[in-house]
C-alpha positions in Angstrom: -1.4 26.7 -3.5 0.9 26.7 -6.7 -0.6 24.9 -9.6 1.7 22.5 -11.6 0.3 23.6 -15.5 1.7 20.6 -18.2 0.8 20.8 -22.0 -2.7 18.4 -22.0 -3.4 19.0 -18.6 -7.4 20.3 -19.7 -7.6 17.1 -21.8 -6.9 14.8 -19.1 -8.1 16.2 -15.9 -11.3 14.6 -16.4 -10.4 11.8 -18.2 -11.0 9.3 -15.7 -14.4 9.8 -15.8 -14.6 9.3 -19.5 -12.7 5.6 -19.0 -15.2 2.9 -19.8 -15.7 0.0 -17.4 -14.8 -3.2 -18.4 -15.3 -6.8 -16.2 -12.7 -8.9 -15.1 -12.4 -11.7 -16.5 -11.3 -14.8 -14.4 -9.0 -17.3 -16.0 -9.1 -20.4 -13.2 -6.3 -22.0 -15.0 -3.6 -19.1 -14.6 -4.5 -18.3 -10.5 -3.8 -20.7 -7.6 -7.2 -22.0 -5.3 -10.8 -21.5 -6.0 -11.3 -18.1 -7.9 -12.9 -15.4 -6.4 -12.9 -11.8 -7.0 -12.8 -11.0 -3.1 -9.1 -11.8 -2.4 -5.6 -11.4 -3.9 -6.2 -10.6 -7.8 -3.4 -10.7 -10.1 -4.9 -8.7 -13.4 -3.3 -8.1 -17.1 -4.4 -5.1 -18.6 -3.7 -1.1 -18.7 -3.8 0.5 -15.3 -6.4 2.8 -15.7 -8.6 0.7 -17.2 -8.2 -1.9 -14.2 -8.3 0.8 -11.6 -12.1 1.7 -13.3 -12.8 -1.8 -13.4 -12.0 -2.0 -9.7 -14.2 0.7 -9.1 -17.5 -1.1 -8.2 -16.0 -3.5 -5.8 -13.0 -1.7 -3.9 -13.9 2.2 -4.0 -13.2 3.6 -0.6 -11.8 0.1 0.3 -8.2 0.1 -0.3 -6.4 0.9 2.8 -3.1 1.2 1.4 -1.7 1.6 -1.8 2.2 1.2 -3.2 2.8 2.2 -6.7 6.6 2.4 -8.6 5.8 3.9 -11.6 7.8 5.2 -14.3 11.0 7.5 -13.2 10.9 9.0 -16.6 14.6 9.0 -17.1 14.6 9.3 -20.6 16.1 5.5 -21.1 12.9 3.3 -20.4 11.6 3.7 -24.3 7.6 3.9 -22.5 4.3 5.3 -24.7 1.6 7.3 -24.0 -1.1 5.4 -25.3 -4.5 6.8 -23.3 -7.0 6.9 -25.4 -7.5 10.7 -24.9 -9.7 12.2 -27.7 -7.5 15.3 -28.5 -6.1 16.1 -31.6 -2.5 17.4 -29.3 -2.7 14.2 -27.2 -3.0 12.3 -31.0 0.0 14.0 -31.8 1.8 12.7 -29.3 0.6 9.1 -29.9 2.3 9.0 -33.2 5.9 10.2 -31.3 6.5 7.0 -29.7 8.3 5.8 -27.7 9.3 8.6 -25.6 13.0 8.8 -25.2 15.6 11.2 -23.8 15.4 13.8 -26.3 11.6 13.8 -26.3 11.2 17.6 -25.2 7.8 17.2 -23.7 8.8 14.2 -21.9 8.0 15.3 -18.4 4.5 16.5 -19.9 3.7 13.2 -20.7 4.2 11.5 -17.8 2.3 13.7 -15.6 -0.4 13.6 -18.2 -0.1 9.7 -17.9 -0.2 9.9 -13.9 -2.7 12.6 -13.3 -6.0 10.4 -14.4 -4.4 7.0 -12.4 -3.7 8.9 -9.4 -7.5 10.6 -9.5 -8.8 6.5 -9.8 -6.3 5.9 -7.1 -7.5 8.3 -4.9 -11.4 6.8 -5.1 -10.2 3.8 -4.4 -8.2 4.7 -1.3 -10.3 4.1 2.2 -10.4 7.5 4.1 -8.1 6.3 6.7 -5.8 5.3 4.2 -2.2 5.8 2.8 -0.8 5.8 -0.5 2.9 5.3 -0.8 4.6 5.9 -4.6 8.6 5.5 -5.3 10.3 7.8 -7.6 13.5 9.5 -8.1 14.7 13.1 -9.0 13.7 13.1 -12.4 9.8 13.1 -11.5 9.5 13.8 -7.4 9.4 17.3 -7.9 6.2 17.2 -10.4 4.8 14.3 -8.4 4.3 16.4 -5.4 2.6 19.1 -7.1 0.6 16.5 -8.7 -0.4 14.5 -5.5 -0.8 18.4 -3.7 -3.6 18.9 -6.1 -5.5 15.2 -6.5 -5.2 14.2 -2.4 -4.5 18.4 -1.0 -1.2 19.7 0.6 -2.9 18.7 3.8 -2.9 15.2 3.4 0.7 15.1 2.4 2.6 12.7 5.4 6.5 13.1 4.2 9.0 11.9 1.7 11.3 9.2 3.1 14.4 8.5 1.5 15.6 5.0 0.5 19.3 4.1 0.6 18.6 1.8 -2.4 22.7 1.5 -3.8 25.7 0.8 -0.8 28.3 0.4 -3.7 29.4 3.9 -5.4 28.8 4.0 -9.5 32.5 5.2 -10.2 31.5 6.1 -14.4 29.5 9.2 -13.4 30.6 11.9 -11.3 27.8 11.5 -8.9 26.9 8.3 -7.6 23.1 8.0 -7.3 22.7 5.9 -3.8 18.8 6.9 -2.8 15.1 7.4 -4.1 12.3 8.7 -2.9 9.0 7.3 -1.3 6.2 9.7 -1.3 3.6 9.6 1.1 0.3 10.8 1.5 -3.1 9.8 3.8 -6.5 10.2 1.8 -7.5 12.0 5.1 -4.5 12.6 7.1 -6.7 13.3 10.7 -8.1 9.7 10.1 -4.7 8.4 8.8 -2.7 6.2 11.1 1.2 5.4 10.7 2.1 2.7 12.9 5.4 3.5 15.1 8.0 0.5 14.4 8.6 -1.9 17.1 10.7 -0.9 19.6 14.4 -1.8 19.1 15.4 -3.6 21.9 18.9 -4.2 21.5 19.7 -1.3 23.9 17.8 -3.0 26.8 19.9 -5.4 29.4 19.6 -6.0 33.0 22.9 -6.4 34.2 21.2 -6.1 38.1 18.5 -8.5 37.6 15.8 -5.5 38.6 12.8 -7.9 38.9 11.1 -5.3 36.2 13.0 -6.6 33.5 15.1 -5.2 31.2 16.1 -1.5 31.0 18.2 1.3 29.2 19.8 4.8 30.5 17.8 7.9 30.2 19.3 11.6 30.4 18.5 12.7 34.1 18.9 16.3 32.1 16.6 18.4 30.3 16.8 21.3 27.7 16.6 25.4 29.1 17.4 26.4 32.6 15.1 26.3 35.3 16.2 27.1 39.2 13.9 24.8 40.9 14.7 22.0 39.0 18.8 22.6 39.3 20.3 21.1 42.3 23.4 18.8 43.5 23.2 15.2 42.8 26.0 12.9 44.7 27.3 9.6 43.3 27.1 7.3 46.5 30.0 5.2 44.5 32.5 8.1 44.1 30.7 10.9 46.1 31.7 13.1 43.4 28.9 15.7 43.0 26.8 16.8 39.3 25.2 19.4 38.3 23.0 19.7 35.4 25.1 20.8 32.2 25.1 24.2 31.6 22.0 26.0 30.0 20.2 22.7 31.3 18.0 21.4 34.1 17.2 18.4 35.7 14.0 16.5 34.7 12.9 15.7 38.3 11.9 18.1 41.4 13.8 17.1 44.3 11.0 15.0 45.5 10.5 13.4 42.5 14.2 12.4 42.6 14.4 11.1 46.0 11.0 8.9 45.0 13.0 7.4 41.6 16.2 6.5 44.0 13.9 4.9 46.0 12.0 2.8 43.6 15.5 1.4 42.3 15.3 4.2 39.1 18.2 6.1 39.1 21.7 4.5 38.3 25.1 6.1 37.7 26.0 4.5 34.1 26.2 0.7 33.7 29.4 1.4 35.8 28.0 2.5 38.8 31.0 5.4 38.5 29.2 8.0 35.9 26.8 11.3 36.2 23.4 10.1 37.3 21.0 8.5 34.6 17.1 7.5 34.6 16.2 4.0 33.7 13.7 3.1 31.3 12.3 -0.2 31.2 11.6 -1.9 28.0 7.9 -3.0 28.6 7.7 0.8 29.1 9.3 1.3 25.9 6.9 -1.5 23.7 4.1 0.2 24.7 4.7 3.6 22.8 7.1 1.6 20.2 9.8 3.9 18.1 9.2 7.1 15.8 9.6 6.3 12.3 12.7 7.3 10.7 12.6 9.3 7.3 15.8 7.9 6.4 15.4 3.8 5.4 18.9 2.6 5.4 18.6 -1.2 6.5 16.0 -2.0 3.3 17.9 -4.2 1.4 19.4 -3.2 -2.0 18.1 -2.9 -5.4 20.9 -5.1 -6.5 20.0 -8.1 -4.0 16.3 -7.1 -5.3 17.4 -8.8 -8.6 19.6 -10.9 -7.5 16.7 -12.6 -5.4 14.3 -12.7 -8.7 17.2 -14.4 -10.6 17.0 -17.7 -7.8 13.6 -17.2 -8.0 13.4 -17.8 -11.8 16.7 -19.6 -11.6 18.4 -17.6 -14.5 19.7 -14.5 -14.8 18.7 -11.0 -15.8 14.8 -12.3 -15.7 13.4 -8.9 -14.7 16.1 -5.6 -14.5 14.2 -3.2 -11.8 12.6 -5.5 -8.9 12.0 -3.7 -5.6 13.2 -6.1 -2.8 10.4 -7.5 -0.8 11.8 -5.9 2.6 10.9 -2.2 1.2 7.3 -3.3 0.8 7.6 -5.0 4.2 8.2 -1.8 5.6 5.4 -0.2 4.4 3.0 -2.8 5.3 4.2 -2.9 8.9 3.6 1.3 8.7 0.2 1.3 7.2 -1.8 -2.1 7.0 -3.8 -3.9 9.7 -3.2 -7.6 9.6 -6.4 -8.0 7.4 -6.0 -5.3 5.1 -5.5 -4.5 1.7 -2.8 -3.2 -0.3 -3.0 -2.4 -4.2 0.0 -2.1 -6.5 -1.2 -1.0 -9.7 2.4 -0.7 -11.5 2.9 -4.2 -10.4 6.1 -5.1 -12.0 7.5 -8.5 -11.0 5.0 -8.7 -8.3 7.3 -7.7 -5.0 4.0 -6.0 -3.7 2.4 -10.0 -3.5 5.6 -12.0 -2.1 6.1 -9.3 1.1 2.0 -10.0 1.8 2.7 -13.7 1.8 5.4 -13.4 3.5 4.0 -10.8 6.2 0.7 -13.2 6.6 3.0 -16.6 7.4 5.0 -14.4 9.9 2.4 -13.0 11.8 -0.8 -15.2 10.7 -2.6 -12.4 9.5 -5.1 -12.1 6.4 -3.8 -9.4 4.1 -4.5 -9.2 0.9 -3.1 -8.1 -2.6 -4.2 -6.5 -5.8 -1.7 -6.3 -8.5 -2.2 -4.9 -12.0 0.5 -5.1 -14.6 -0.1 -4.0 -18.4 3.0 -5.2 -19.6 2.7 -8.9 -21.5 5.1 -10.3 -19.1 2.2 -10.2 -16.6 1.7 -13.9 -16.9 5.1 -15.1 -17.2 6.9 -13.0 -14.6 4.8 -10.9 -12.4 1.9 -14.3 -11.6 4.4 -16.7 -12.0 6.9 -15.1 -9.8 3.7 -15.6 -6.8 3.4 -19.3 -8.1 6.7 -20.3 -7.3 6.9 -18.4 -3.7 3.3 -19.7 -3.0 4.2 -23.4 -4.0 8.3 -23.2 -3.4 10.4 -23.4 -6.0 13.5 -25.2 -7.5 16.7 -23.9 -6.0 20.2 -25.1 -5.4 22.7 -23.2 -3.3 22.5 -21.0 -0.9 19.6 -18.8 0.5 20.5 -15.4 2.5 18.7 -13.2 4.7 19.5 -10.4 6.3 19.0 -10.2 10.3 20.7 -7.2 11.7 22.4 -4.4 10.0 24.2 -1.7 12.4 26.3 1.2 11.3 29.7 0.8 13.4 29.9 4.3 15.7 32.3 5.5 18.3 29.1 4.6 20.8 28.5 1.2 19.4 32.4 0.5 19.7 32.4 1.8 23.8 29.4 -0.5 24.3 30.9 -3.7 21.7 29.4 -6.0 24.5 25.8 -5.2 24.2 26.5 -5.3 20.4 28.3 -9.1 20.9 25.1 -9.6 22.7 22.7 -9.0 20.3 24.2 -11.2 17.9 24.6 -13.6 20.6 21.0 -13.1 20.9 20.2 -13.6 17.5 22.6 -16.7 16.9 20.1 -18.2 19.8 17.0 -17.2 17.7 17.5 -18.1 14.6 20.4 -20.5 14.7 18.3 -23.1 14.1 16.7 -21.9 11.0 20.4 -22.1 9.5 23.4 -23.8 8.3 25.2 -20.7 9.5 25.1 -17.0 10.8 27.6 -15.0 9.0 29.1 -12.1 10.5 30.6 -9.1 7.8 32.0 -5.6 7.8 31.5 -3.6 4.8 31.3 0.1 4.3 30.8 1.1 8.0 28.1 -1.4 8.8 28.2 -4.5 10.3 25.5 -7.4 8.5 24.7 -10.5 10.5 23.3 -12.9 7.2 21.4 -16.3 8.0 22.7 -18.5 5.3 20.5 -21.8 4.2 21.8 -24.5 2.0 18.6 -25.2 -0.5 19.4 -28.5 -1.9 16.4 -29.1 -4.2 13.2 -26.9 -3.3 12.8 -24.1 -1.2 9.5 -24.0 1.1 6.3 -21.9 -0.2 4.7 -19.6 1.6 1.1 -20.2 0.6 -1.7 -18.7 -0.3 -3.8 -18.4 -3.2 -4.6 -15.7 -6.1 -7.0 -15.3 -8.7 -5.8 -13.8 -12.4 -8.2 -11.8 -14.5 -7.8 -9.6 -17.5 -9.7 -7.0 -19.0 -13.2 -7.6 -20.9 -15.0 -6.2 -23.2 -15.9 -2.7 -22.5 -19.7 -2.4 -20.8 -21.3 0.3 -23.2 -24.9 0.6 -21.5 -26.1 2.8 -24.7 -25.6 -0.7 -26.7 -27.8 -2.9 -24.3 -30.8 -2.5 -26.1 -29.5 -3.8 -29.6 -27.8 -6.2 -28.2 -24.3 -5.2 -28.7 -23.0 -5.5 -25.2 -25.2 -7.9 -22.4 -22.4 -8.2 -19.9 -23.7 -10.8 -17.1 -26.0 -10.0 -14.3 -23.6 -9.2 -11.7 -21.2 -7.4 -14.1 -23.5 -4.5 -14.8 -25.0 -4.9 -11.8 -22.2 -3.7 -9.4 -21.5 -1.2 -12.3 -25.2 0.7 -11.7 -25.1 0.1 -8.2 -21.7 2.1 -7.9 -22.7 4.7 -10.2 -26.1 5.2 -8.4 -24.8 5.1 -4.8 -20.9 6.1 -5.2 -20.5 2.6 -3.0 -19.3 -0.6 -3.4 -21.5 -3.6 -4.2 -21.8 -6.5 -1.9 -21.5 -9.4 -3.8 -23.2 -11.6 -1.2 -26.5 -9.4 -1.0 -26.7 -9.8 -4.7 -29.9 -12.0 -5.6 -30.1 -12.6 -8.9 -33.5 -14.5 -9.4 -35.5 -11.1 -7.5 -33.4 -8.7 -9.6 -31.9 -7.6 -6.1 -28.8 -5.5 -5.5 -28.3 -4.3 -2.3 -29.5 -1.4 -0.1 -27.3 2.1 1.1 -29.2 4.4 3.1 -32.6 3.0 3.6 -32.7 2.5 -0.1 -32.8 -0.5 -1.9 -31.2 -1.2 -5.6 -33.0 -3.6 -8.3 -31.8 -4.1 -11.7 -34.2 -6.1 -13.9 -32.4 -7.4 -16.5 -31.2 -10.9 -18.0 -28.1 -10.8 -20.8 -31.3 -11.6 -23.4 -32.2 -9.5 -25.9 -35.5 -11.0 -26.5 -36.6 -10.7 -23.1 -35.1 -7.4 -22.4 -37.8 -6.7 -25.6 -40.7 -8.4 -23.6 -43.1 -7.4 -21.0 -41.4 -9.3 -18.2 -38.6 -6.7 -18.3 -40.7 -4.0 -17.5 -41.3 -2.2 -14.1 -45.3 -2.5 -13.6 -47.6 -1.3 -10.9 -47.8 -4.6 -9.3 -44.0 -5.1 -9.1 -43.5 -1.7 -7.9 -46.3 -2.6 -5.0 -44.2 -6.1 -4.4 -41.2 -4.0 -3.6 -42.9 -1.7 -1.1 -44.8 -4.2 0.7 -41.6 -6.2 1.5 -39.8 -3.6 2.3 -42.4 -0.6 3.5 -41.1 2.6 4.6 -38.0 2.4 2.6 -36.9 3.7 -0.8 -36.4 1.8 -4.1 -34.5 2.5 -7.1 -35.2 0.0 -10.1 -33.5 -0.2 -13.2 -34.8 -1.6 -16.0 -35.2 -1.1 -19.7 -39.3 0.0 -19.6 -41.9 0.5 -17.7 -45.2 0.3 -17.7 -46.2 2.5 -15.2 -45.5 6.2 -14.8 -44.0 8.0 -12.2 -46.9 10.5 -11.4 -49.0 7.3 -10.7 -46.2 5.8 -8.4 -45.9 9.0 -6.8 -49.6 9.4 -6.0 -50.1 5.6 -4.8 -47.5 6.8 -2.6 -45.2 4.0 -3.7 -41.2 5.0 -2.9 -40.3 3.8 -6.0 -38.1 5.7 -8.8 -37.4 4.3 -11.9 -34.0 4.5 -14.1 -34.5 3.6 -17.7 -31.6 1.4 -19.4 -29.6 2.5 -21.6 -28.0 4.0 -18.5 -26.6 7.0 -20.3 -30.3 8.4 -19.7 -29.7 8.1 -16.1 -26.4 9.2 -15.6 -25.3 10.8 -12.2 -22.6 13.4 -12.2 -20.3 12.7 -9.8 -17.4 14.8 -10.9 
């Protein structure tokens, strides 16, 4: 496999391992509902540190990741500020912000993305998928980074999102698309859901008791003599043969059975060539394959209009993503109780998409958003607060209900199209003040318009707002410089020792119990009290070890403690399956790189 080389790669290759763990500090006044670290989260802080902070609870638990990183156009004036301890990287820090004239801006972008994608890979579940929006500036580099970290065999596809419908007349080539790269953690275990069957081509003009149906061709590719025979239209007497180089899809015996079963029709008019009836319930069992061309997703322009409505002011956020884009991803890659992570959260579109999806189908999906910029509270979280509770708005709200390209085939079957519009009006008419139909740039767009006089209806839901605390530096425990809470250090030690996420419900702080993995129980003798940590109560003793074995016989035990009053040799001689792990943890670090 071709390797991507960029300046600084050797310094950031394993940089994610040296990023310190920082606890999540809850700000209950900025969230909605009862604070919890196991539900919807919005985290304000450097996304590299935030991803590391999520590891003890969420490693290999995230079902879907969506990120919208910097496109590195040269106009963003972004800063590379990862604390990589290398002279060359330090030189880069001194040259911030990064702009179009920076000859190393692509190298710096790769250096910024590499450790974050390494951590995202660890957070993704074995059956999970990651979706990344990007444009031509870095798509080639991103593909190579993803091939290296996620493995090229786990590449699923590159979707193309038609994000701009109008032309940019001030430049020679108008950019109308972005990419959405999709990779799996483990492709054989990944499931991309097929899309719900488009039902507008299914009708029932003959009142077939089996319900709506559509026409499938009777002919198939290649020529087979045994499947080539005359078929006579009983309505016109005309004899039909397969087109040149093709054959009928059935043998003559199967064809006769299909006729008896009322599965053969000669077009909707009865005067055309033979077709096979395919019923709606048959089609819905399988669904439609997912197209790589996303032409019906809302535009970036409309996404900006939407966020301006939420905040009732213009230019609140320059580059929001449309809710329909994230809802599309959710429909493809998430179960109704899944977790989606967005570590470049921006305006908070991902949270709104999750809340809308839950309201639509009663699901229990949850989101984790990370935003490092100062607007995390007053834009990212504030948007989520407003869509949960409803927000002040006066004017028209528009919802796109149908978008169809006008083709010659559509015009030939214009009655079916008008029937579909009537169906939409009957189904959704009561939800809106009016249903508008317009044709623009070769597309029919049906839009529901609702007049809001004062306040929009809230979506409901909750979230917990967090910031990042000071790094948990375990080698400073014994001198009292760093004394985190029991659950904070316990979650970290459990994850580092087992490579598994801790179950907060299994923690028993009064007994020093953290949980169990593969018949091994993990214990922590600890209190955030320096004097207590120096006392004999903080040590592993022979009697304490015997008590563990009596409570859990025939199982192994790993005990973290500042000290011990029993040797490992004596524990082994006593046939006690207890292993001591000294604090600070630097003395017992397990290399998982």
